[in-house]
Every structure is written in structure tokens, then in C-alpha cells.
PDB file with one MODEL, atoms N, CA, C and O in Angstrom:
MODEL        1
ATOM      1  N   MET A   1      19.074 -16.867 -26.511  1.00  0.00           N
ATOM      2  CA  MET A   1      17.711 -17.073 -26.975  1.00  0.00           C
ATOM      3  C   MET A   1      16.779 -17.348 -25.797  1.00  0.00           C
ATOM      4  O   MET A   1      15.695 -16.773 -25.701  1.00  0.00           O
ATOM      5  N   LEU A   2      17.215 -18.233 -24.904  1.00  0.00           N
ATOM      6  CA  LEU A   2      16.394 -18.571 -23.745  1.00  0.00           C
ATOM      7  C   LEU A   2      16.264 -17.381 -22.798  1.00  0.00           C
ATOM      8  O   LEU A   2      15.199 -17.146 -22.227  1.00  0.00           O
ATOM      9  N   ASN A   3      17.366 -16.624 -22.634  1.00  0.00           N
ATOM     10  CA  ASN A   3      17.320 -15.437 -21.786  1.00  0.00           C
ATOM     11  C   ASN A   3      16.331 -14.416 -22.322  1.00  0.00           C
ATOM     12  O   ASN A   3      15.595 -13.796 -21.554  1.00  0.00           O
ATOM     13  N   ASN A   4      16.310 -14.243 -23.629  1.00  0.00           N
ATOM     14  CA  ASN A   4      15.395 -13.298 -24.262  1.00  0.00           C
ATOM     15  C   ASN A   4      13.952 -13.730 -24.048  1.00  0.00           C
ATOM     16  O   ASN A   4      13.088 -12.899 -23.769  1.00  0.00           O
ATOM     17  N   LEU A   5      13.690 -15.015 -24.177  1.00  0.00           N
ATOM     18  CA  LEU A   5      12.338 -15.543 -23.980  1.00  0.00           C
ATOM     19  C   LEU A   5      11.895 -15.381 -22.529  1.00  0.00           C
ATOM     20  O   LEU A   5      10.754 -15.007 -22.258  1.00  0.00           O
ATOM     21  N   VAL A   6      12.802 -15.663 -21.602  1.00  0.00           N
ATOM     22  CA  VAL A   6      12.480 -15.529 -20.178  1.00  0.00           C
ATOM     23  C   VAL A   6      12.184 -14.076 -19.833  1.00  0.00           C
ATOM     24  O   VAL A   6      11.250 -13.797 -19.080  1.00  0.00           O
ATOM     25  N   SER A   7      12.969 -13.146 -20.375  1.00  0.00           N
ATOM     26  CA  SER A   7      12.734 -11.735 -20.065  1.00  0.00           C
ATOM     27  C   SER A   7      11.422 -11.245 -20.659  1.00  0.00           C
ATOM     28  O   SER A   7      10.751 -10.409 -20.054  1.00  0.00           O
ATOM     29  N   LYS A   8      11.041 -11.745 -21.829  1.00  0.00           N
ATOM     30  CA  LYS A   8       9.753 -11.357 -22.418  1.00  0.00           C
ATOM     31  C   LYS A   8       8.590 -11.889 -21.587  1.00  0.00           C
ATOM     32  O   LYS A   8       7.620 -11.175 -21.331  1.00  0.00           O
ATOM     33  N   VAL A   9       8.695 -13.139 -21.171  1.00  0.00           N
ATOM     34  CA  VAL A   9       7.633 -13.727 -20.347  1.00  0.00           C
ATOM     35  C   VAL A   9       7.552 -13.016 -19.001  1.00  0.00           C
ATOM     36  O   VAL A   9       6.458 -12.722 -18.518  1.00  0.00           O
ATOM     37  N   LEU A  10       8.704 -12.739 -18.394  1.00  0.00           N
ATOM     38  CA  LEU A  10       8.729 -12.049 -17.109  1.00  0.00           C
ATOM     39  C   LEU A  10       8.133 -10.652 -17.221  1.00  0.00           C
ATOM     40  O   LEU A  10       7.397 -10.222 -16.334  1.00  0.00           O
ATOM     41  N   SER A  11       8.442  -9.945 -18.295  1.00  0.00           N
ATOM     42  CA  SER A  11       7.885  -8.601 -18.457  1.00  0.00           C
ATOM     43  C   SER A  11       6.377  -8.651 -18.657  1.00  0.00           C
ATOM     44  O   SER A  11       5.661  -7.780 -18.164  1.00  0.00           O
ATOM     45  N   GLN A  12       5.887  -9.656 -19.371  1.00  0.00           N
ATOM     46  CA  GLN A  12       4.438  -9.780 -19.553  1.00  0.00           C
ATOM     47  C   GLN A  12       3.745 -10.139 -18.241  1.00  0.00           C
ATOM     48  O   GLN A  12       2.660  -9.635 -17.952  1.00  0.00           O
ATOM     49  N   VAL A  13       4.366 -11.002 -17.455  1.00  0.00           N
ATOM     50  CA  VAL A  13       3.791 -11.380 -16.161  1.00  0.00           C
ATOM     51  C   VAL A  13       3.763 -10.176 -15.222  1.00  0.00           C
ATOM     52  O   VAL A  13       2.765  -9.944 -14.540  1.00  0.00           O
ATOM     53  N   LEU A  14       4.855  -9.411 -15.184  1.00  0.00           N
ATOM     54  CA  LEU A  14       4.902  -8.238 -14.314  1.00  0.00           C
ATOM     55  C   LEU A  14       3.908  -7.168 -14.755  1.00  0.00           C
ATOM     56  O   LEU A  14       3.313  -6.493 -13.915  1.00  0.00           O
ATOM     57  N   LEU A  15       3.726  -7.008 -16.046  1.00  0.00           N
ATOM     58  CA  LEU A  15       2.734  -6.056 -16.548  1.00  0.00           C
ATOM     59  C   LEU A  15       1.333  -6.477 -16.137  1.00  0.00           C
ATOM     60  O   LEU A  15       0.550  -5.655 -15.662  1.00  0.00           O
ATOM     61  N   ALA A  16       1.017  -7.743 -16.316  1.00  0.00           N
ATOM     62  CA  ALA A  16      -0.308  -8.240 -15.922  1.00  0.00           C
ATOM     63  C   ALA A  16      -0.511  -8.124 -14.415  1.00  0.00           C
ATOM     64  O   ALA A  16      -1.602  -7.776 -13.962  1.00  0.00           O
ATOM     65  N   LEU A  17       0.522  -8.412 -13.642  1.00  0.00           N
ATOM     66  CA  LEU A  17       0.431  -8.295 -12.190  1.00  0.00           C
ATOM     67  C   LEU A  17       0.212  -6.845 -11.765  1.00  0.00           C
ATOM     68  O   LEU A  17      -0.600  -6.573 -10.881  1.00  0.00           O
ATOM     69  N   GLY A  18       0.922  -5.928 -12.382  1.00  0.00           N
ATOM     70  CA  GLY A  18       0.762  -4.512 -12.054  1.00  0.00           C
ATOM     71  C   GLY A  18      -0.628  -3.999 -12.374  1.00  0.00           C
ATOM     72  O   GLY A  18      -1.236  -3.307 -11.559  1.00  0.00           O
ATOM     73  N   ILE A  19      -1.133  -4.328 -13.543  1.00  0.00           N
ATOM     74  CA  ILE A  19      -2.481  -3.903 -13.929  1.00  0.00           C
ATOM     75  C   ILE A  19      -3.517  -4.531 -13.009  1.00  0.00           C
ATOM     76  O   ILE A  19      -4.479  -3.874 -12.613  1.00  0.00           O
ATOM     77  N   SER A  20      -3.324  -5.796 -12.669  1.00  0.00           N
ATOM     78  CA  SER A  20      -4.262  -6.475 -11.759  1.00  0.00           C
ATOM     79  C   SER A  20      -4.282  -5.813 -10.387  1.00  0.00           C
ATOM     80  O   SER A  20      -5.350  -5.634  -9.803  1.00  0.00           O
ATOM     81  N   LEU A  21      -3.119  -5.451  -9.869  1.00  0.00           N
ATOM     82  CA  LEU A  21      -3.058  -4.802  -8.562  1.00  0.00           C
ATOM     83  C   LEU A  21      -3.724  -3.429  -8.576  1.00  0.00           C
ATOM     84  O   LEU A  21      -4.364  -3.040  -7.600  1.00  0.00           O
ATOM     85  N   ILE A  22      -3.578  -2.703  -9.665  1.00  0.00           N
ATOM     86  CA  ILE A  22      -4.242  -1.400  -9.776  1.00  0.00           C
ATOM     87  C   ILE A  22      -5.750  -1.574  -9.795  1.00  0.00           C
ATOM     88  O   ILE A  22      -6.467  -0.841  -9.114  1.00  0.00           O
ATOM     89  N   ILE A  23      -6.236  -2.530 -10.563  1.00  0.00           N
ATOM     90  CA  ILE A  23      -7.681  -2.772 -10.636  1.00  0.00           C
ATOM     91  C   ILE A  23      -8.216  -3.228  -9.282  1.00  0.00           C
ATOM     92  O   ILE A  23      -9.276  -2.775  -8.852  1.00  0.00           O
ATOM     93  N   ILE A  24      -7.494  -4.119  -8.607  1.00  0.00           N
ATOM     94  CA  ILE A  24      -7.918  -4.578  -7.277  1.00  0.00           C
ATOM     95  C   ILE A  24      -7.954  -3.408  -6.297  1.00  0.00           C
ATOM     96  O   ILE A  24      -8.861  -3.324  -5.468  1.00  0.00           O
ATOM     97  N   GLY A  25      -6.987  -2.516  -6.383  1.00  0.00           N
ATOM     98  CA  GLY A  25      -6.973  -1.342  -5.514  1.00  0.00           C
ATOM     99  C   GLY A  25      -8.186  -0.454  -5.724  1.00  0.00           C
ATOM    100  O   GLY A  25      -8.803  -0.003  -4.759  1.00  0.00           O
ATOM    101  N   PHE A  26      -8.531  -0.200  -6.985  1.00  0.00           N
ATOM    102  CA  PHE A  26      -9.721   0.602  -7.275  1.00  0.00           C
ATOM    103  C   PHE A  26     -10.981  -0.079  -6.756  1.00  0.00           C
ATOM    104  O   PHE A  26     -11.855   0.575  -6.185  1.00  0.00           O
ATOM    105  N   LEU A  27     -11.074  -1.382  -6.952  1.00  0.00           N
ATOM    106  CA  LEU A  27     -12.257  -2.106  -6.476  1.00  0.00           C
ATOM    107  C   LEU A  27     -12.361  -2.070  -4.950  1.00  0.00           C
ATOM    108  O   LEU A  27     -13.459  -1.952  -4.407  1.00  0.00           O
ATOM    109  N   LEU A  28     -11.233  -2.171  -4.264  1.00  0.00           N
ATOM    110  CA  LEU A  28     -11.256  -2.095  -2.804  1.00  0.00           C
ATOM    111  C   LEU A  28     -11.694  -0.717  -2.314  1.00  0.00           C
ATOM    112  O   LEU A  28     -12.422  -0.610  -1.327  1.00  0.00           O
ATOM    113  N   VAL A  29     -11.255   0.328  -2.996  1.00  0.00           N
ATOM    114  CA  VAL A  29     -11.677   1.680  -2.614  1.00  0.00           C
ATOM    115  C   VAL A  29     -13.172   1.848  -2.825  1.00  0.00           C
ATOM    116  O   VAL A  29     -13.863   2.398  -1.968  1.00  0.00           O
ATOM    117  N   ILE A  30     -13.676   1.381  -3.954  1.00  0.00           N
ATOM    118  CA  ILE A  30     -15.115   1.480  -4.231  1.00  0.00           C
ATOM    119  C   ILE A  30     -15.904   0.673  -3.208  1.00  0.00           C
ATOM    120  O   ILE A  30     -16.927   1.141  -2.709  1.00  0.00           O
ATOM    121  N   LEU A  31     -15.444  -0.528  -2.891  1.00  0.00           N
ATOM    122  CA  LEU A  31     -16.117  -1.364  -1.899  1.00  0.00           C
ATOM    123  C   LEU A  31     -16.122  -0.703  -0.522  1.00  0.00           C
ATOM    124  O   LEU A  31     -17.128  -0.756   0.185  1.00  0.00           O
ATOM    125  N   ALA A  32     -15.017  -0.088  -0.140  1.00  0.00           N
ATOM    126  CA  ALA A  32     -14.945   0.581   1.163  1.00  0.00           C
ATOM    127  C   ALA A  32     -15.906   1.757   1.234  1.00  0.00           C
ATOM    128  O   ALA A  32     -16.537   1.979   2.267  1.00  0.00           O
ATOM    129  N   VAL A  33     -16.023   2.510   0.153  1.00  0.00           N
ATOM    130  CA  VAL A  33     -16.959   3.638   0.133  1.00  0.00           C
ATOM    131  C   VAL A  33     -18.392   3.138   0.223  1.00  0.00           C
ATOM    132  O   VAL A  33     -19.204   3.711   0.948  1.00  0.00           O
ATOM    133  N   LEU A  34     -18.707   2.078  -0.502  1.00  0.00           N
ATOM    134  CA  LEU A  34     -20.067   1.536  -0.453  1.00  0.00           C
ATOM    135  C   LEU A  34     -20.396   0.973   0.922  1.00  0.00           C
ATOM    136  O   LEU A  34     -21.500   1.180   1.425  1.00  0.00           O
ATOM    137  N   LEU A  35     -19.459   0.267   1.534  1.00  0.00           N
ATOM    138  CA  LEU A  35     -19.702  -0.289   2.864  1.00  0.00           C
ATOM    139  C   LEU A  35     -19.809   0.807   3.923  1.00  0.00           C
ATOM    140  O   LEU A  35     -20.601   0.686   4.857  1.00  0.00           O
ATOM    141  N   ALA A  36     -19.035   1.854   3.790  1.00  0.00           N
ATOM    142  CA  ALA A  36     -19.107   2.950   4.757  1.00  0.00           C
ATOM    143  C   ALA A  36     -20.425   3.704   4.627  1.00  0.00           C
ATOM    144  O   ALA A  36     -20.935   4.234   5.614  1.00  0.00           O
ATOM    145  N   GLY A  37     -20.975   3.757   3.435  1.00  0.00           N
ATOM    146  CA  GLY A  37     -22.235   4.458   3.230  1.00  0.00           C
ATOM    147  C   GLY A  37     -23.435   3.689   3.733  1.00  0.00           C
ATOM    148  O   GLY A  37     -24.475   4.288   4.006  1.00  0.00           O
ATOM    149  N   THR A  38     -23.321   2.378   3.863  1.00  0.00           N
ATOM    150  CA  THR A  38     -24.468   1.576   4.292  1.00  0.00           C
ATOM    151  C   THR A  38     -24.540   1.406   5.805  1.00  0.00           C
ATOM    152  O   THR A  38     -25.562   0.946   6.314  1.00  0.00           O
ATOM    153  N   LYS A  39     -23.499   1.758   6.531  1.00  0.00           N
ATOM    154  CA  LYS A  39     -23.520   1.608   7.989  1.00  0.00           C
ATOM    155  C   LYS A  39     -24.431   2.663   8.605  1.00  0.00           C
ATOM    156  O   LYS A  39     -24.455   3.816   8.175  1.00  0.00           O
ATOM    157  N   SER A  40     -25.175   2.244   9.613  1.00  0.00           N
ATOM    158  CA  SER A  40     -26.045   3.191  10.310  1.00  0.00           C
ATOM    159  C   SER A  40     -25.561   3.364  11.740  1.00  0.00           C
ATOM    160  O   SER A  40     -24.775   2.562  12.243  1.00  0.00           O
ATOM    161  N   GLY A  41     -26.032   4.400  12.377  1.00  0.00           N
ATOM    162  CA  GLY A  41     -25.623   4.653  13.750  1.00  0.00           C
ATOM    163  C   GLY A  41     -24.449   5.602  13.797  1.00  0.00           C
ATOM    164  O   GLY A  41     -23.993   6.111  12.774  1.00  0.00           O
ATOM    165  N   SER A  42     -23.971   5.827  14.997  1.00  0.00           N
ATOM    166  CA  SER A  42     -22.850   6.753  15.146  1.00  0.00           C
ATOM    167  C   SER A  42     -21.541   5.978  15.024  1.00  0.00           C
ATOM    168  O   SER A  42     -21.257   5.076  15.811  1.00  0.00           O
ATOM    169  N   THR A  43     -20.779   6.340  14.050  1.00  0.00           N
ATOM    170  CA  THR A  43     -19.480   5.713  13.847  1.00  0.00           C
ATOM    171  C   THR A  43     -18.429   6.799  13.741  1.00  0.00           C
ATOM    172  O   THR A  43     -18.716   7.924  13.332  1.00  0.00           O
ATOM    173  N   ARG A  44     -17.228   6.454  14.108  1.00  0.00           N
ATOM    174  CA  ARG A  44     -16.112   7.383  13.995  1.00  0.00           C
ATOM    175  C   ARG A  44     -15.394   7.080  12.688  1.00  0.00           C
ATOM    176  O   ARG A  44     -14.961   5.952  12.451  1.00  0.00           O
ATOM    177  N   THR A  45     -15.273   8.085  11.856  1.00  0.00           N
ATOM    178  CA  THR A  45     -14.634   7.904  10.563  1.00  0.00           C
ATOM    179  C   THR A  45     -13.235   8.501  10.610  1.00  0.00           C
ATOM    180  O   THR A  45     -13.029   9.609  11.105  1.00  0.00           O
ATOM    181  N   SER A  46     -12.290   7.750  10.090  1.00  0.00           N
ATOM    182  CA  SER A  46     -10.929   8.258   9.986  1.00  0.00           C
ATOM    183  C   SER A  46     -10.395   7.881   8.616  1.00  0.00           C
ATOM    184  O   SER A  46     -10.821   6.898   8.010  1.00  0.00           O
ATOM    185  N   ALA A  47      -9.463   8.675   8.148  1.00  0.00           N
ATOM    186  CA  ALA A  47      -8.923   8.436   6.816  1.00  0.00           C
ATOM    187  C   ALA A  47      -7.429   8.708   6.827  1.00  0.00           C
ATOM    188  O   ALA A  47      -6.909   9.389   7.712  1.00  0.00           O
ATOM    189  N   GLY A  48      -6.760   8.172   5.842  1.00  0.00           N
ATOM    190  CA  GLY A  48      -5.331   8.401   5.716  1.00  0.00           C
ATOM    191  C   GLY A  48      -4.821   7.829   4.417  1.00  0.00           C
ATOM    192  O   GLY A  48      -5.548   7.142   3.699  1.00  0.00           O
ATOM    193  N   GLY A  49      -3.582   8.109   4.120  1.00  0.00           N
ATOM    194  CA  GLY A  49      -3.016   7.592   2.888  1.00  0.00           C
ATOM    195  C   GLY A  49      -1.510   7.750   2.848  1.00  0.00           C
ATOM    196  O   GLY A  49      -0.907   8.419   3.688  1.00  0.00           O
ATOM    197  N   ILE A  50      -0.926   7.119   1.856  1.00  0.00           N
ATOM    198  CA  ILE A  50       0.513   7.186   1.628  1.00  0.00           C
ATOM    199  C   ILE A  50       0.726   7.538   0.168  1.00  0.00           C
ATOM    200  O   ILE A  50       0.111   6.949  -0.721  1.00  0.00           O
ATOM    201  N   ILE A  51       1.598   8.497  -0.071  1.00  0.00           N
ATOM    202  CA  ILE A  51       2.015   8.806  -1.434  1.00  0.00           C
ATOM    203  C   ILE A  51       3.517   8.551  -1.479  1.00  0.00           C
ATOM    204  O   ILE A  51       4.287   9.189  -0.761  1.00  0.00           O
ATOM    205  N   LEU A  52       3.923   7.615  -2.326  1.00  0.00           N
ATOM    206  CA  LEU A  52       5.348   7.316  -2.471  1.00  0.00           C
ATOM    207  C   LEU A  52       5.869   8.027  -3.711  1.00  0.00           C
ATOM    208  O   LEU A  52       5.465   7.712  -4.830  1.00  0.00           O
ATOM    209  N   ILE A  53       6.758   8.975  -3.512  1.00  0.00           N
ATOM    210  CA  ILE A  53       7.424   9.645  -4.625  1.00  0.00           C
ATOM    211  C   ILE A  53       8.881   9.210  -4.556  1.00  0.00           C
ATOM    212  O   ILE A  53       9.678   9.742  -3.784  1.00  0.00           O
ATOM    213  N   GLY A  54       9.196   8.234  -5.380  1.00  0.00           N
ATOM    214  CA  GLY A  54      10.521   7.637  -5.290  1.00  0.00           C
ATOM    215  C   GLY A  54      10.647   6.918  -3.962  1.00  0.00           C
ATOM    216  O   GLY A  54       9.755   6.161  -3.580  1.00  0.00           O
ATOM    217  N   PRO A  55      11.735   7.143  -3.259  1.00  0.00           N
ATOM    218  CA  PRO A  55      11.882   6.498  -1.950  1.00  0.00           C
ATOM    219  C   PRO A  55      11.342   7.342  -0.792  1.00  0.00           C
ATOM    220  O   PRO A  55      11.531   6.988   0.371  1.00  0.00           O
ATOM    221  N   PHE A  56      10.675   8.450  -1.102  1.00  0.00           N
ATOM    222  CA  PHE A  56      10.222   9.367  -0.060  1.00  0.00           C
ATOM    223  C   PHE A  56       8.725   9.219   0.176  1.00  0.00           C
ATOM    224  O   PHE A  56       7.928   9.516  -0.714  1.00  0.00           O
ATOM    225  N   PRO A  57       8.337   8.767   1.356  1.00  0.00           N
ATOM    226  CA  PRO A  57       6.904   8.622   1.639  1.00  0.00           C
ATOM    227  C   PRO A  57       6.306   9.920   2.174  1.00  0.00           C
ATOM    228  O   PRO A  57       6.926  10.620   2.975  1.00  0.00           O
ATOM    229  N   ILE A  58       5.104  10.227   1.722  1.00  0.00           N
ATOM    230  CA  ILE A  58       4.316  11.319   2.276  1.00  0.00           C
ATOM    231  C   ILE A  58       3.113  10.652   2.927  1.00  0.00           C
ATOM    232  O   ILE A  58       2.266  10.073   2.246  1.00  0.00           O
ATOM    233  N   VAL A  59       3.047  10.739   4.247  1.00  0.00           N
ATOM    234  CA  VAL A  59       2.010  10.054   5.012  1.00  0.00           C
ATOM    235  C   VAL A  59       1.065  11.102   5.575  1.00  0.00           C
ATOM    236  O   VAL A  59       1.505  12.091   6.163  1.00  0.00           O
ATOM    237  N   PHE A  60      -0.232  10.887   5.397  1.00  0.00           N
ATOM    238  CA  PHE A  60      -1.221  11.796   5.960  1.00  0.00           C
ATOM    239  C   PHE A  60      -2.380  10.988   6.506  1.00  0.00           C
ATOM    240  O   PHE A  60      -2.635   9.868   6.063  1.00  0.00           O
ATOM    241  N   GLY A  61      -3.069  11.556   7.456  1.00  0.00           N
ATOM    242  CA  GLY A  61      -4.219  10.862   8.007  1.00  0.00           C
ATOM    243  C   GLY A  61      -4.484  11.250   9.441  1.00  0.00           C
ATOM    244  O   GLY A  61      -3.859  12.155   9.994  1.00  0.00           O
ATOM    245  N   SER A  62      -5.426  10.544  10.023  1.00  0.00           N
ATOM    246  CA  SER A  62      -5.782  10.809  11.410  1.00  0.00           C
ATOM    247  C   SER A  62      -4.682  10.306  12.335  1.00  0.00           C
ATOM    248  O   SER A  62      -3.794   9.562  11.916  1.00  0.00           O
ATOM    249  N   LYS A  63      -4.748  10.708  13.564  1.00  0.00           N
ATOM    250  CA  LYS A  63      -3.680  10.433  14.522  1.00  0.00           C
ATOM    251  C   LYS A  63      -3.414   8.936  14.704  1.00  0.00           C
ATOM    252  O   LYS A  63      -2.263   8.522  14.837  1.00  0.00           O
ATOM    253  N   ASP A  64      -4.462   8.140  14.711  1.00  0.00           N
ATOM    254  CA  ASP A  64      -4.296   6.704  14.935  1.00  0.00           C
ATOM    255  C   ASP A  64      -3.656   5.999  13.742  1.00  0.00           C
ATOM    256  O   ASP A  64      -2.895   5.046  13.908  1.00  0.00           O
ATOM    257  N   LEU A  65      -3.967   6.471  12.553  1.00  0.00           N
ATOM    258  CA  LEU A  65      -3.509   5.774  11.356  1.00  0.00           C
ATOM    259  C   LEU A  65      -2.094   6.135  10.931  1.00  0.00           C
ATOM    260  O   LEU A  65      -1.483   5.400  10.155  1.00  0.00           O
ATOM    261  N   VAL A  66      -1.560   7.247  11.418  1.00  0.00           N
ATOM    262  CA  VAL A  66      -0.264   7.711  10.925  1.00  0.00           C
ATOM    263  C   VAL A  66       0.844   6.707  11.238  1.00  0.00           C
ATOM    264  O   VAL A  66       1.704   6.472  10.389  1.00  0.00           O
ATOM    265  N   LYS A  67       0.850   6.117  12.410  1.00  0.00           N
ATOM    266  CA  LYS A  67       1.894   5.150  12.764  1.00  0.00           C
ATOM    267  C   LYS A  67       1.812   3.910  11.878  1.00  0.00           C
ATOM    268  O   LYS A  67       2.831   3.388  11.427  1.00  0.00           O
ATOM    269  N   ILE A  68       0.604   3.453  11.639  1.00  0.00           N
ATOM    270  CA  ILE A  68       0.420   2.275  10.785  1.00  0.00           C
ATOM    271  C   ILE A  68       0.836   2.596   9.355  1.00  0.00           C
ATOM    272  O   ILE A  68       1.509   1.798   8.702  1.00  0.00           O
ATOM    273  N   MET A  69       0.432   3.765   8.873  1.00  0.00           N
ATOM    274  CA  MET A  69       0.780   4.169   7.507  1.00  0.00           C
ATOM    275  C   MET A  69       2.287   4.331   7.345  1.00  0.00           C
ATOM    276  O   MET A  69       2.846   3.950   6.316  1.00  0.00           O
ATOM    277  N   LEU A  70       2.942   4.890   8.346  1.00  0.00           N
ATOM    278  CA  LEU A  70       4.384   5.060   8.268  1.00  0.00           C
ATOM    279  C   LEU A  70       5.094   3.712   8.230  1.00  0.00           C
ATOM    280  O   LEU A  70       6.048   3.538   7.472  1.00  0.00           O
ATOM    281  N   ALA A  71       4.645   2.765   9.032  1.00  0.00           N
ATOM    282  CA  ALA A  71       5.226   1.418   9.005  1.00  0.00           C
ATOM    283  C   ALA A  71       4.988   0.759   7.650  1.00  0.00           C
ATOM    284  O   ALA A  71       5.871   0.087   7.117  1.00  0.00           O
ATOM    285  N   LEU A  72       3.797   0.953   7.098  1.00  0.00           N
ATOM    286  CA  LEU A  72       3.492   0.406   5.774  1.00  0.00           C
ATOM    287  C   LEU A  72       4.365   1.047   4.703  1.00  0.00           C
ATOM    288  O   LEU A  72       4.836   0.359   3.797  1.00  0.00           O
ATOM    289  N   ALA A  73       4.585   2.347   4.796  1.00  0.00           N
ATOM    290  CA  ALA A  73       5.436   3.037   3.825  1.00  0.00           C
ATOM    291  C   ALA A  73       6.866   2.525   3.892  1.00  0.00           C
ATOM    292  O   ALA A  73       7.497   2.311   2.857  1.00  0.00           O
ATOM    293  N   ILE A  74       7.378   2.328   5.087  1.00  0.00           N
ATOM    294  CA  ILE A  74       8.743   1.809   5.236  1.00  0.00           C
ATOM    295  C   ILE A  74       8.842   0.397   4.665  1.00  0.00           C
ATOM    296  O   ILE A  74       9.833   0.057   4.019  1.00  0.00           O
ATOM    297  N   ALA A  75       7.828  -0.419   4.899  1.00  0.00           N
ATOM    298  CA  ALA A  75       7.824  -1.780   4.347  1.00  0.00           C
ATOM    299  C   ALA A  75       7.765  -1.747   2.820  1.00  0.00           C
ATOM    300  O   ALA A  75       8.441  -2.532   2.154  1.00  0.00           O
ATOM    301  N   MET A  76       6.958  -0.840   2.266  1.00  0.00           N
ATOM    302  CA  MET A  76       6.857  -0.737   0.807  1.00  0.00           C
ATOM    303  C   MET A  76       8.181  -0.288   0.195  1.00  0.00           C
ATOM    304  O   MET A  76       8.579  -0.791  -0.855  1.00  0.00           O
ATOM    305  N   ILE A  77       8.860   0.647   0.838  1.00  0.00           N
ATOM    306  CA  ILE A  77      10.157   1.102   0.345  1.00  0.00           C
ATOM    307  C   ILE A  77      11.169  -0.037   0.397  1.00  0.00           C
ATOM    308  O   ILE A  77      11.957  -0.204  -0.534  1.00  0.00           O
ATOM    309  N   ALA A  78      11.156  -0.819   1.469  1.00  0.00           N
ATOM    310  CA  ALA A  78      12.072  -1.958   1.578  1.00  0.00           C
ATOM    311  C   ALA A  78      11.817  -2.967   0.461  1.00  0.00           C
ATOM    312  O   ALA A  78      12.760  -3.489  -0.134  1.00  0.00           O
ATOM    313  N   VAL A  79      10.550  -3.241   0.177  1.00  0.00           N
ATOM    314  CA  VAL A  79      10.210  -4.178  -0.905  1.00  0.00           C
ATOM    315  C   VAL A  79      10.677  -3.626  -2.250  1.00  0.00           C
ATOM    316  O   VAL A  79      11.219  -4.370  -3.069  1.00  0.00           O
ATOM    317  N   LEU A  80      10.473  -2.331  -2.485  1.00  0.00           N
ATOM    318  CA  LEU A  80      10.914  -1.734  -3.744  1.00  0.00           C
ATOM    319  C   LEU A  80      12.428  -1.805  -3.904  1.00  0.00           C
ATOM    320  O   LEU A  80      12.924  -2.071  -4.999  1.00  0.00           O
ATOM    321  N   ILE A  81      13.156  -1.571  -2.834  1.00  0.00           N
ATOM    322  CA  ILE A  81      14.615  -1.651  -2.900  1.00  0.00           C
ATOM    323  C   ILE A  81      15.057  -3.081  -3.194  1.00  0.00           C
ATOM    324  O   ILE A  81      15.954  -3.289  -4.010  1.00  0.00           O
ATOM    325  N   ILE A  82      14.449  -4.058  -2.551  1.00  0.00           N
ATOM    326  CA  ILE A  82      14.800  -5.462  -2.788  1.00  0.00           C
ATOM    327  C   ILE A  82      14.488  -5.863  -4.227  1.00  0.00           C
ATOM    328  O   ILE A  82      15.290  -6.537  -4.873  1.00  0.00           O
ATOM    329  N   VAL A  83      13.327  -5.453  -4.729  1.00  0.00           N
ATOM    330  CA  VAL A  83      12.958  -5.779  -6.111  1.00  0.00           C
ATOM    331  C   VAL A  83      13.944  -5.144  -7.086  1.00  0.00           C
ATOM    332  O   VAL A  83      14.353  -5.787  -8.053  1.00  0.00           O
ATOM    333  N   ASN A  84      14.332  -3.893  -6.847  1.00  0.00           N
ATOM    334  CA  ASN A  84      15.301  -3.243  -7.728  1.00  0.00           C
ATOM    335  C   ASN A  84      16.646  -3.948  -7.697  1.00  0.00           C
ATOM    336  O   ASN A  84      17.268  -4.133  -8.743  1.00  0.00           O
ATOM    337  N   ILE A  85      17.100  -4.340  -6.531  1.00  0.00           N
ATOM    338  CA  ILE A  85      18.381  -5.042  -6.436  1.00  0.00           C
ATOM    339  C   ILE A  85      18.313  -6.367  -7.190  1.00  0.00           C
ATOM    340  O   ILE A  85      19.237  -6.708  -7.929  1.00  0.00           O
ATOM    341  N   VAL A  86      17.235  -7.110  -7.009  1.00  0.00           N
ATOM    342  CA  VAL A  86      17.095  -8.400  -7.690  1.00  0.00           C
ATOM    343  C   VAL A  86      17.035  -8.212  -9.200  1.00  0.00           C
ATOM    344  O   VAL A  86      17.699  -8.938  -9.941  1.00  0.00           O
ATOM    345  N   LEU A  87      16.249  -7.247  -9.663  1.00  0.00           N
ATOM    346  CA  LEU A  87      16.113  -7.053 -11.106  1.00  0.00           C
ATOM    347  C   LEU A  87      17.402  -6.553 -11.744  1.00  0.00           C
ATOM    348  O   LEU A  87      17.728  -6.957 -12.860  1.00  0.00           O
ATOM    349  N   PHE A  88      18.142  -5.681 -11.058  1.00  0.00           N
ATOM    350  CA  PHE A  88      19.369  -5.168 -11.651  1.00  0.00           C
ATOM    351  C   PHE A  88      20.505  -6.174 -11.602  1.00  0.00           C
ATOM    352  O   PHE A  88      21.428  -6.092 -12.412  1.00  0.00           O
ATOM    353  N   THR A  89      20.462  -7.118 -10.676  1.00  0.00           N
ATOM    354  CA  THR A  89      21.495  -8.147 -10.672  1.00  0.00           C
ATOM    355  C   THR A  89      21.198  -9.238 -11.697  1.00  0.00           C
ATOM    356  O   THR A  89      22.102  -9.971 -12.098  1.00  0.00           O
ATOM    357  N   MET A  90      19.935  -9.352 -12.126  1.00  0.00           N
ATOM    358  CA  MET A  90      19.580 -10.356 -13.134  1.00  0.00           C
ATOM    359  C   MET A  90      19.960  -9.908 -14.537  1.00  0.00           C
ATOM    360  O   MET A  90      20.225 -10.751 -15.395  1.00  0.00           O
ATOM    361  N   THR A  91      19.994  -8.602 -14.794  1.00  0.00           N
ATOM    362  CA  THR A  91      20.290  -8.124 -16.141  1.00  0.00           C
ATOM    363  C   THR A  91      21.781  -8.236 -16.410  1.00  0.00           C
ATOM    364  O   THR A  91      22.599  -7.983 -15.525  1.00  0.00           O
ATOM    365  N   PRO A  92      22.134  -8.614 -17.631  1.00  0.00           N
ATOM    366  CA  PRO A  92      23.561  -8.788 -17.954  1.00  0.00           C
ATOM    367  C   PRO A  92      24.291  -7.475 -18.073  1.00  0.00           C
ATOM    368  O   PRO A  92      25.493  -7.459 -18.339  1.00  0.00           O
TER     369      PRO A  92
ENDMDL
END
């Protein structure tokens, strides 16, 4: 009974955390676009991103950002593997 209650609460917390992180991500992207549009003068613009399809990262971007993005992708994969190991060892 207690295990069932804990798993329900944990699933609700993880759902709320996931939705919150998605909303925060969208807000950060919108904020970055607005801040980039208000800057005046000559600035150098660079862009990049990471797409994680399973454990395989697809990294794209300008030359300076690729190393940082690749390190971030490796860190994200490590976190995902640790979370999966923890969650699968908790289930009976």
C-alpha cells in the first residue's frame, strides 16, 4: 500500500517537474530572442543545439559552440543513464 502511494506521488512529481522544465525552456528561448533583438551595434551571432535521440546526440552549431554542446550532450546522456538505473532498480 505504501509502495503504491509512493510511486503515485513520485510519478506526479516527475510529471510536474517535466512540464515545468519544458515551460522554462520555452521561456528561456523567447527571452533570448527578445534580448538578442534589442542589442544594438555590431555583434557576432552564433547558434547551436543538441538533439538527443535515445542515447545518440546530434550536435550542430558554430565552431566555438560544438565542443561545449558535445560536452553537454555527454553529460545529459550520463544523467539519463543514471536516472534509468535508479528507476529500474527501485521497481520490484
